[in-house]
C-alpha positions as CSV (number, residue, x, y, z in Angstrom):
1,A,13.8,-3.5,-6.6
2,V,12.2,-5.0,-9.6
3,E,9.5,-6.5,-7.5
4,T,8.8,-3.2,-5.7
5,L,8.7,-1.3,-9.0
6,G,5.9,-3.5,-10.2
7,C,4.0,-2.8,-7.1
8,T,4.5,0.9,-6.8
9,S,1.2,2.7,-6.3
10,V,2.3,6.2,-5.3
11,I,5.2,8.3,-6.7
12,C,6.1,11.3,-4.6
13,S,8.3,13.4,-6.8
14,D,10.3,16.6,-6.4
15,K,9.4,19.4,-8.8
16,T,12.6,21.1,-9.8
17,G,14.7,19.2,-12.3
18,T,12.6,16.0,-12.1
19,L,9.2,17.3,-13.3
20,T,10.7,20.5,-14.8
21,L,13.7,21.1,-17.0
22,N,15.7,22.9,-14.2
23,Q,16.7,25.5,-16.8
24,M,15.8,28.7,-15.0
25,T,15.3,32.0,-16.7
26,A,14.2,35.2,-15.0
27,T,11.2,36.6,-16.8
28,K,9.8,39.1,-14.3
29,F,11.6,41.9,-12.4
30,L,9.8,44.0,-9.8
31,F,11.7,47.2,-9.2
32,E,10.6,50.3,-7.4
33,G,7.0,49.2,-7.4
34,R,6.8,48.4,-11.1
35,L,6.8,44.9,-12.7
36,Y,9.1,44.6,-15.8
37,D,9.3,41.8,-18.4
38,V,12.7,40.3,-19.0
39,T,13.5,39.0,-22.4
40,G,15.9,36.2,-23.4
41,S,16.1,32.5,-22.6
42,G,18.3,30.0,-20.8
43,Y,21.5,31.2,-19.4
44,S,22.4,33.5,-22.3
45,S,23.0,37.1,-21.3
46,T,21.4,38.3,-24.5
47,G,18.2,40.1,-23.5
48,T,16.8,43.2,-21.7
49,V,14.6,44.3,-19.0
50,E,11.8,45.8,-21.1
51,G,10.8,49.3,-20.2
52,L,13.6,49.8,-17.7
53,S,15.8,52.6,-18.9
54,A,19.6,52.1,-18.8
55,S,19.7,54.1,-15.7
56,T,22.9,54.3,-13.6
57,S,21.0,55.2,-10.5
58,D,22.4,53.9,-7.2
59,T,19.2,52.0,-6.4
60,L,19.3,50.0,-9.6
61,A,23.0,49.4,-9.3
62,T,22.5,48.2,-5.7
63,S,19.8,45.7,-6.8
64,A,21.8,44.5,-9.8
65,R,25.0,44.0,-7.7
66,G,23.0,42.2,-5.1
67,L,21.7,39.7,-7.6
68,A,25.3,39.0,-8.6
69,L,26.9,39.1,-5.1
70,C,24.3,37.1,-3.2
71,A,24.9,34.0,-5.3
72,D,27.6,31.4,-5.9
73,A,26.7,30.4,-9.5
74,V,28.9,31.3,-12.5
75,V,27.9,31.3,-16.1
76,H,30.6,30.9,-18.7
77,H,29.8,32.4,-22.1
78,S,32.1,31.2,-24.8
79,N,31.9,30.0,-28.4
80,G,28.1,30.5,-28.5
81,T,27.5,28.3,-25.4
82,D,26.4,29.2,-21.9
83,D,27.7,26.8,-19.3
84,L,26.3,27.1,-15.8
85,V,28.4,26.1,-12.8
86,G,26.3,26.1,-9.7
87,D,22.6,26.2,-8.8
88,P,20.2,26.8,-11.7
89,T,18.1,29.3,-9.7
90,E,21.2,31.4,-8.9
91,G,22.2,31.1,-12.5
92,A,19.0,32.8,-13.5
93,L,19.7,35.7,-11.1
94,V,23.3,36.0,-12.2
95,V,22.2,36.2,-15.9
96,L,19.6,38.9,-14.9
97,A,22.3,40.9,-13.3
98,E,24.3,40.7,-16.5
99,K,21.3,41.9,-18.5
100,L,21.2,44.9,-16.1
101,G,24.8,45.7,-17.0
102,V,26.8,44.0,-14.3
103,N,30.2,42.5,-15.0
104,L,30.1,39.5,-12.7
105,A,33.8,38.9,-12.3
106,Q,34.5,42.6,-11.8
107,V,31.8,43.1,-9.2
108,R,32.7,40.1,-7.2
109,S,36.4,41.2,-7.3
110,E,35.6,44.8,-6.2
111,Y,33.2,43.8,-3.4
112,P,34.5,40.5,-1.9
113,R,32.4,38.5,0.4
114,I,33.5,38.8,4.0
115,A,30.8,36.7,5.7
116,E,27.8,34.6,4.8
117,V,24.8,32.6,5.9
118,P,24.5,29.7,3.5
119,F,21.1,28.7,2.1
120,D,19.2,26.2,4.2
121,S,16.0,24.5,3.2
122,A,14.6,25.1,6.7
123,T,15.2,28.9,6.8
124,K,14.7,29.4,3.0
125,Y,17.2,32.3,2.7
126,M,20.8,33.0,2.0
127,A,22.8,36.1,3.2
128,T,26.1,37.5,2.1
129,V,28.1,40.4,3.5
130,H,30.3,42.7,1.4
131,R,32.5,45.7,2.0
132,F,31.9,48.7,-0.3
133,P,34.8,51.1,-0.3
134,I,33.8,54.8,-0.3
135,P,36.5,57.0,-1.7
136,S,35.2,60.2,0.0
137,G,34.4,58.7,3.3
138,S,34.2,55.6,5.6
139,D,33.6,52.3,3.9
140,L,30.1,50.7,4.0
141,V,29.1,47.1,4.6
142,R,26.1,45.8,2.8
143,I,24.3,42.6,3.8
144,Y,22.3,41.1,0.9
145,V,19.5,38.6,1.7
146,K,18.0,36.4,-0.9
147,G,15.3,33.8,-0.5
148,A,11.6,33.0,-0.3
149,P,9.6,36.2,-0.5
150,D,7.4,35.6,2.5
151,V,10.6,34.8,4.6
152,V,12.6,37.8,3.3
153,M,9.7,40.3,3.5
154,S,9.0,39.3,7.1
155,R,12.5,40.7,7.9
156,C,12.0,43.9,6.0
157,S,10.9,47.2,7.5
158,Q,10.8,49.2,4.2
159,V,10.5,48.8,0.5
160,L,12.5,50.6,-2.3
161,L,10.4,53.0,-4.3
162,P,11.4,55.6,-6.9
163,H,13.5,58.3,-5.1
164,D,12.3,57.0,-1.7
165,T,11.3,54.1,0.4
166,A,8.0,53.1,1.9
167,S,7.2,51.1,5.0
168,M,6.6,47.4,4.5
169,S,3.4,47.5,6.5
170,T,1.8,49.8,3.9
171,S,3.3,48.1,0.9
172,R,2.8,44.4,1.8
173,T,-0.6,44.0,0.2
174,G,0.6,45.3,-3.2
175,L,3.8,43.2,-3.0
176,D,1.8,40.1,-2.1
177,G,-0.4,40.8,-5.1
178,H,2.6,40.8,-7.5
179,Y,4.0,37.7,-5.7
180,D,0.7,35.8,-6.1
181,A,0.3,36.8,-9.7
182,M,3.7,35.6,-10.7
183,A,3.2,32.4,-8.7
184,A,-0.1,31.8,-10.4
185,D,1.8,31.9,-13.7
186,G,4.0,29.0,-12.5
187,L,7.0,31.3,-11.7
188,R,9.4,30.6,-8.9
189,V,9.6,33.9,-7.1
190,L,12.6,35.1,-5.1
191,A,13.1,38.3,-3.1
192,L,16.3,40.3,-2.6
193,A,16.8,42.7,0.3
194,V,19.7,44.7,1.7
195,R,20.8,46.2,4.9
196,Q,23.6,48.8,5.0
197,L,25.7,49.9,7.9
198,P,29.0,51.7,8.5
199,N,32.1,49.5,8.4
200,A,33.0,50.6,11.9
201,E,29.7,49.3,13.3
202,W,30.2,46.0,11.4
203,Q,33.7,45.6,12.8
204,E,32.5,46.3,16.3
205,F,29.7,43.7,15.9
206,V,32.2,41.1,14.6
207,D,34.7,41.8,17.4
208,G,31.9,41.3,19.9
209,G,31.3,37.8,18.6
210,G,28.0,38.6,16.9
211,K,26.4,36.3,14.3
212,V,25.3,37.6,10.8
213,E,21.8,36.1,11.5
214,D,21.3,38.7,14.2
215,L,21.7,41.5,11.7
216,L,19.0,40.2,9.3
217,T,16.3,42.5,10.4
218,D,15.3,46.0,9.4
219,L,16.0,45.1,5.8
220,T,15.0,47.1,2.7
221,L,13.3,45.1,0.0
222,L,15.0,45.7,-3.3
223,T,13.2,43.4,-5.8
224,L,11.1,40.4,-6.5
225,V,12.3,38.2,-9.4
226,G,10.0,35.8,-11.2
227,I,11.8,32.8,-12.7
228,V,10.4,30.3,-15.1
229,D,11.3,26.6,-15.0
230,P,9.4,25.0,-17.8
231,P,7.8,21.6,-17.2
232,R,9.5,18.7,-19.0
233,P,7.5,17.9,-22.1
234,E,7.8,14.2,-21.4
235,A,6.7,14.5,-17.8
236,K,3.1,15.2,-18.6
237,L,2.9,12.1,-20.8
238,A,4.7,10.1,-18.1
239,I,2.2,11.3,-15.5
240,E,-0.7,10.3,-17.7
241,E,0.8,6.9,-18.1
242,A,1.3,6.5,-14.4
243,H,-2.4,7.4,-13.8
244,S,-3.5,4.9,-16.4
245,A,-1.4,2.3,-14.5
246,G,-3.3,3.1,-11.2
247,I,-0.3,5.0,-9.8
248,A,-1.0,8.3,-7.9
249,V,1.6,11.1,-8.6
250,K,2.2,13.7,-5.9
251,M,4.5,16.7,-6.3
252,I,6.6,17.7,-3.3
253,T,8.4,21.0,-3.5
254,G,9.8,23.8,-1.5
255,D,8.2,26.4,-3.8
256,H,5.2,28.6,-3.0
257,A,1.9,26.7,-3.0
258,V,0.4,28.8,-5.8
259,T,3.5,28.3,-8.0
260,A,3.5,24.5,-7.3
261,A,-0.3,24.3,-8.0
262,S,0.2,26.0,-11.3
263,I,3.0,23.7,-12.4
264,G,1.0,20.7,-11.1
265,K,-2.0,21.8,-13.2
266,Q,0.2,22.1,-16.3
267,L,1.5,18.6,-15.7
268,G,-1.9,17.0,-15.1
269,I,-1.4,16.4,-11.4
270,G,-4.8,16.5,-9.8
271,G,-5.9,17.3,-6.3
272,R,-5.5,20.3,-4.1
273,A,-2.3,21.9,-2.9
274,V,-1.3,22.2,0.8
275,T,1.8,23.6,2.5
276,G,4.1,22.2,5.1
277,A,2.5,24.6,7.6
278,D,-0.9,23.1,6.7
279,I,0.5,19.6,7.3
280,E,1.9,20.5,10.7
281,K,-1.6,21.7,11.8
282,M,-3.2,18.3,10.9
283,T,-3.2,15.2,13.1
284,D,-2.0,11.9,11.5
285,D,-5.6,10.8,11.2
286,E,-6.7,14.0,9.5
287,L,-3.8,13.9,7.0
288,R,-4.3,10.2,6.4
289,N,-7.9,10.8,5.5
290,Q,-7.1,13.7,3.2
291,I,-3.9,12.6,1.6
292,D,-5.6,10.9,-1.4
293,D,-7.2,14.2,-2.3
294,I,-3.9,16.2,-2.2
295,G,-1.7,16.3,-5.3
296,V,0.7,19.0,-4.4
297,F,2.7,19.6,-1.3
298,A,4.4,23.0,-1.2
299,R,6.9,24.6,1.2
300,V,7.8,21.1,2.4
301,A,10.7,20.3,4.7
302,P,12.5,16.9,4.7
303,E,10.8,15.9,7.9
304,H,7.4,16.4,6.2
305,K,8.5,13.8,3.6
306,M,9.1,11.3,6.3
307,R,5.7,11.8,7.6
308,L,4.0,11.5,4.2
309,V,5.8,8.3,3.4
310,G,4.7,6.8,6.7
311,L,1.1,7.8,6.3
312,L,0.9,6.5,2.8
313,Q,2.4,3.2,3.9
314,S,-0.1,3.0,6.7
315,K,-2.7,3.0,3.9
316,K,-1.0,-0.1,2.3
317,R,0.5,2.0,-0.5
318,V,3.8,1.2,-2.1
319,V,5.6,4.5,-2.1
320,A,8.4,5.7,-4.4
321,M,10.0,8.9,-3.1
322,T,12.5,11.1,-4.9
323,G,15.2,13.2,-3.2
324,D,18.6,14.8,-3.8
325,G,19.7,16.3,-0.5
326,V,21.4,15.0,2.6
327,N,18.2,15.8,4.6
328,D,16.2,13.6,2.1
329,A,18.1,10.5,3.1
330,P,15.7,9.3,5.9
331,A,12.7,9.6,3.7
332,L,14.5,7.8,0.8
333,K,15.4,5.0,3.2
334,K,11.9,4.8,4.7
335,S,10.1,4.6,1.4
336,D,9.6,1.4,-0.5
337,M,11.5,2.7,-3.5
338,G,13.9,5.6,-2.7
339,V,14.9,7.4,-5.9
340,A,18.0,9.6,-5.8
341,M,19.0,12.1,-8.4
342,G,22.2,11.1,-10.3
343,I,23.1,14.6,-11.5
344,T,22.1,16.9,-8.6
345,G,21.9,14.3,-5.8
346,T,24.3,14.1,-2.9
347,E,26.3,11.0,-2.2
348,V,24.4,10.5,1.0
349,S,21.0,10.5,-0.8
350,K,22.4,8.0,-3.4
351,E,23.6,5.7,-0.7
352,A,20.1,5.8,1.0
353,A,18.2,5.3,-2.2
354,T,17.2,2.0,-3.9
355,M,17.5,3.5,-7.4
356,V,19.5,6.4,-8.9
357,L,18.2,8.4,-11.8
358,T,21.1,9.2,-14.1
359,D,19.1,11.9,-15.9
360,D,17.0,13.3,-13.0
361,N,13.9,12.8,-15.2
362,F,10.5,11.8,-13.9
363,A,9.7,10.0,-17.1
364,T,12.6,7.6,-16.3
365,I,10.8,6.6,-13.0
366,V,7.7,5.7,-14.9
367,G,9.8,3.9,-17.5
368,A,11.4,2.0,-14.7
369,V,8.0,1.0,-13.3
370,R,7.0,-0.2,-16.8
371,Q,10.2,-2.2,-17.1
372,G,9.8,-3.6,-13.6
373,R,6.3,-4.8,-14.4
374,A,7.6,-6.3,-17.7
375,I,10.5,-8.1,-15.9
376,Y,8.1,-9.5,-13.2
377,H,5.7,-10.6,-16.0
378,N,8.6,-12.5,-17.7
379,I,9.6,-14.1,-14.4
380,V,6.0,-15.3,-14.0
381,S,6.1,-16.7,-17.5
382,F,9.3,-18.5,-16.8
383,V,8.1,-20.0,-13.6
384,R,4.8,-21.1,-15.2
385,F,6.5,-22.8,-18.1
386,Q,9.2,-24.6,-16.1
387,L,6.8,-25.7,-13.3
388,S,4.2,-27.1,-15.8
389,T,7.0,-29.1,-17.5
390,A,8.2,-30.4,-14.2
391,I,4.8,-31.4,-13.0
392,G,3.9,-32.8,-16.4
393,F,7.0,-35.0,-16.2
394,S,6.2,-36.1,-12.7
395,A,2.6,-36.9,-13.6
396,L,3.7,-38.8,-16.7
397,F,6.1,-41.1,-14.8
398,L,3.7,-41.5,-11.8
399,I,0.8,-42.6,-14.0
400,A,3.1,-44.9,-16.0
401,S,4.3,-46.5,-12.8
402,I,0.8,-47.0,-11.3
403,F,-0.5,-48.6,-14.5
404,G,2.7,-50.4,-15.5
405,I,3.0,-48.6,-18.8
406,A,6.5,-49.1,-20.3
407,D,7.6,-50.6,-17.0
408,G,7.0,-47.2,-15.4
409,K,9.8,-45.7,-17.5
410,P,8.4,-44.0,-20.6
411,F,11.7,-42.3,-21.4
412,A,15.4,-43.0,-20.8
413,A,17.1,-41.0,-18.1
414,I,19.1,-39.1,-20.6
415,A,15.9,-38.1,-22.4
416,I,14.7,-36.4,-19.3
417,L,17.9,-34.4,-19.1
418,W,17.5,-33.6,-22.8
419,V,14.1,-32.1,-22.3
420,N,15.0,-30.1,-19.2
421,I,18.3,-28.8,-20.4
422,I,18.3,-28.6,-24.2
423,M,14.7,-28.5,-25.1
424,D,13.5,-26.2,-22.2
425,G,16.7,-24.2,-21.5
426,P,17.2,-22.0,-24.5
427,P,13.5,-21.2,-25.1
428,A,12.9,-20.5,-21.4
429,M,15.9,-18.1,-21.3
430,A,14.5,-16.4,-24.4
431,L,11.4,-15.4,-22.4
432,A,13.6,-12.9,-20.6
433,F,13.7,-10.9,-23.8
434,D,9.9,-10.6,-24.1
435,K,8.9,-7.0,-24.5
436,P,6.2,-5.4,-22.3
437,T,2.7,-6.1,-23.4
438,A,0.7,-3.1,-24.7
439,N,-1.5,-3.1,-21.6
440,V,1.2,-3.5,-19.0
441,M,0.7,0.1,-17.9
442,Q,-3.1,-0.1,-18.0
443,Q,-3.4,-2.5,-15.1
444,P,-3.5,-1.6,-11.4
445,P,-0.4,-2.2,-9.3
446,R,-0.3,-5.7,-7.9
447,P,-0.2,-6.2,-4.1
448,M,3.2,-6.6,-2.5
449,S,1.9,-9.7,-0.7
450,E,0.8,-11.4,-3.9
451,P,2.8,-14.6,-4.6
452,I,4.3,-15.4,-7.9
453,L,2.0,-18.4,-8.2
454,T,-1.6,-17.2,-7.5
455,K,-4.5,-19.6,-7.5
456,R,-5.2,-18.7,-11.2
457,R,-1.6,-19.4,-12.2
458,W,-1.6,-22.7,-10.3
459,S,-4.7,-23.6,-12.2
460,A,-2.9,-22.9,-15.5
461,V,0.2,-24.8,-14.5
462,I,-1.8,-27.9,-13.4
463,T,-4.0,-27.8,-16.4
464,S,-1.1,-27.7,-18.8
465,A,0.8,-30.4,-16.9
466,V,-2.2,-32.8,-17.0
467,V,-2.8,-32.2,-20.7
468,M,0.9,-32.9,-21.4
469,A,1.0,-36.1,-19.3
470,V,-2.3,-37.5,-20.7
471,G,-1.5,-36.6,-24.3
472,T,2.0,-38.2,-24.1
473,L,0.5,-41.4,-22.5
474,L,-2.2,-41.6,-25.2
475,V,0.5,-41.5,-27.9
476,L,2.6,-44.0,-26.0
477,Q,-0.4,-46.4,-25.9
478,L,-1.9,-45.9,-29.3
479,A,1.2,-45.6,-31.5
480,P,2.4,-48.8,-33.2
481,G,5.0,-51.0,-31.6
482,E,5.6,-52.4,-28.2
483,V,7.1,-50.0,-25.7
484,S,10.2,-51.1,-23.8
485,Y,12.6,-49.2,-21.7
486,D,15.5,-51.3,-23.1
487,K,14.5,-51.3,-26.7
488,A,13.8,-48.4,-29.2
489,S,10.3,-48.3,-30.5
490,V,8.1,-46.1,-32.7
491,A,5.6,-45.6,-29.9
492,G,8.3,-44.6,-27.4
493,T,9.9,-42.3,-29.9
494,M,6.6,-40.7,-30.8
495,A,5.8,-40.2,-27.1
496,F,9.2,-38.6,-26.5
497,C,8.8,-36.2,-29.5
498,T,5.2,-35.4,-28.4
499,F,6.4,-34.4,-24.9
500,V,9.1,-32.2,-26.5
501,F,6.5,-30.6,-28.8
502,F,4.3,-30.0,-25.8
503,Q,7.1,-27.7,-24.5
504,F,7.2,-25.7,-27.7
505,F,3.5,-25.0,-27.6
506,N,3.3,-24.5,-23.9
507,I,6.0,-21.8,-23.9
508,L,3.8,-19.8,-26.2
509,N,0.9,-20.2,-23.7
510,A,3.1,-19.1,-20.8
511,R,4.0,-15.7,-22.4
512,N,0.7,-14.2,-21.4
513,E,-1.9,-15.1,-18.7
514,T,-5.0,-13.8,-20.4
515,H,-4.3,-12.9,-24.0
516,S,-4.8,-15.4,-26.8
517,V,-1.7,-16.9,-28.4
518,F,-3.3,-16.1,-31.8
519,N,-2.1,-12.5,-32.1
520,R,0.8,-10.6,-33.7
521,R,2.7,-10.4,-30.4
522,T,3.3,-14.2,-30.7
523,I,5.9,-13.6,-33.4
524,S,7.5,-10.6,-31.7
525,N,10.3,-12.3,-29.8
526,W,12.7,-13.5,-32.5
527,R,15.1,-15.0,-29.9
528,L,12.4,-17.3,-28.7
529,W,11.6,-18.5,-32.2
530,A,15.3,-19.0,-32.9
531,A,15.6,-21.0,-29.7
532,L,12.6,-23.1,-30.7
533,G,14.0,-23.7,-34.1
534,M,17.3,-24.8,-32.7
535,S,15.7,-27.1,-30.2
536,G,13.4,-28.6,-32.9
537,F,16.4,-29.2,-35.2
538,F,18.3,-31.1,-32.5
539,Q,15.2,-33.1,-31.7
540,V,14.9,-34.3,-35.3
541,L,18.6,-34.9,-35.4
542,L,18.7,-37.3,-32.5
543,T,16.0,-39.5,-34.2
544,V,17.9,-39.9,-37.4
545,V,21.6,-40.1,-36.4
546,G,22.5,-43.7,-35.4
547,P,24.7,-43.0,-32.4
548,L,22.2,-40.6,-31.0
549,Q,19.4,-43.1,-31.6
550,D,21.3,-45.6,-29.5
551,L,22.1,-43.1,-26.8
552,F,18.5,-41.9,-26.4
553,N,16.8,-45.3,-27.2
554,V,14.8,-43.8,-30.1
555,T,14.2,-44.8,-33.7
556,S,13.3,-43.0,-36.9
557,I,9.6,-42.1,-37.5
558,S,7.8,-41.1,-40.6
559,F,6.7,-37.5,-41.5
560,G,3.1,-38.4,-40.8
561,Q,4.0,-39.6,-37.4
562,W,5.9,-36.3,-36.8
563,L,2.6,-34.5,-37.7
564,I,0.7,-36.7,-35.3
565,C,3.1,-35.8,-32.5
566,A,2.7,-32.1,-33.3
567,A,-1.1,-32.3,-33.5
568,V,-1.4,-34.0,-30.2
569,A,1.0,-31.5,-28.6
570,S,-1.0,-28.6,-30.0
571,S,-3.9,-29.6,-27.8
572,V,-2.3,-27.8,-24.9
573,V,-2.8,-24.5,-26.8
574,F,-6.5,-25.1,-27.3
575,V,-7.1,-26.1,-23.7
576,E,-5.2,-23.0,-22.5
577,E,-7.2,-20.8,-24.9
578,L,-10.4,-22.0,-23.3
579,R,-9.1,-21.3,-19.9
580,K,-8.0,-17.8,-21.0
581,L,-11.4,-17.2,-22.5
582,V,-13.0,-18.0,-19.2
583,V,-10.6,-15.6,-17.4
584,R,-11.3,-12.8,-19.8
585,S,-15.1,-13.3,-19.5
586,E,-14.7,-12.9,-15.7
587,H,-13.1,-9.5,-16.1
């Protein structure tokens, strides 16, 4: 997952709850041909429908009850808090019903649900059936249908107007105008319609084995409701960061294209908007050629997500895909980085995903990409450091063997273990705590096929290894005293200390491939400096404590000789600085 995060080049994100707050509030109410503003915020029932008189007309009551009945959500108002249980969109409708004077518990008790058609992302509507007792006559049955306006209106034959109804055919243009205007403001728009029939007719229909879906025609449109779901403030900044990192962001939503495009514009998602219907009309080649220019996919079904992932991958893109439903599982599984929602996601989607967002927040995805890049960077630093040490050791002993220097054994065997375990171990582990560089999200994604050790990294490793081997051999040859594997000497001790110091300087080189070591970031990792300090202390200790001197075959050296060791070892920094300068000049 870490490797994939660092390579991610496209993030396909859901809108609701990921790019937006998922805190729905109804702000527009179209009733009897007139559009009203709704005051209030969140799930508080405090607020009014401005300009709408507190009428007790049957038509308003029918609409208000429908908002409450054709929903499963409940909002608990207590001690100044408003706690939603259920879907946020339904929560907005329930609160609107309360603002229209409906007592939710009472209405649901008086008019119990006797049948339903649950919401489905494919059909984009929900229907509930309720029996309305009529004291002076036969009971009535009302079927409320709530869903996407274009879907609901296609099932309507008439529209509610003041004191009358009008045919849908003559009213559709005006309704579409209201719909588009609300969508252009970034509102999610839902329609509510009703069909009424005598209880006897309903009972006969049920006894005959009929399905509720068969009655969802010849409806009367009651209202359109515009619901605001504000974009997350941090999402826009996260999208900007993703773009600067060379990552394309695409919004995938079931909302109307105009609504989605408006939200996308607010968030800084470029490109045009297309619908699932548009996608179905395109061949794979057509969609593949246009997909980079599309930023928003609206009215999208789960199967469309699968197709989008496949086409993006065919263009060698590394795709992160978000999802929360059972139907999203195949797309999550197919993507390179499936991201499930921890709060709203189903268990099936979480099982199919590579990563689960505990806060359902888009900014967390970008943060994970940033962290993934940082972790990969630290892995590269660790490998460069350890490999250059290993090759430097090998080169040192190989050259000593070829030329008969110190009988081909510059250090005692225990000294080799000392360098690899005590001197290299703690500082190398401290590299894991290096924070991301300032420009980690200003670089393009690396290719998935790129190895940890590229040609440029191999060049750095070999260069450092050669400098360490040659520098140590020079000290071994030029320092005073005869070098012997069996007898401690100043030259052997200085060479040993020089190689250890090479590790201290080389680990600073390994922290960044291109940036100079002479910057403020060099002192940012206190754990690394603590590890270096500890290693340095133990290195000095073993040259002055008698039993340790005998164990490591070393002797005491003067302060000036310590300085010579450090000066020679620092050469690896200056050689690496020259290499980095060349690399920076090439870019």
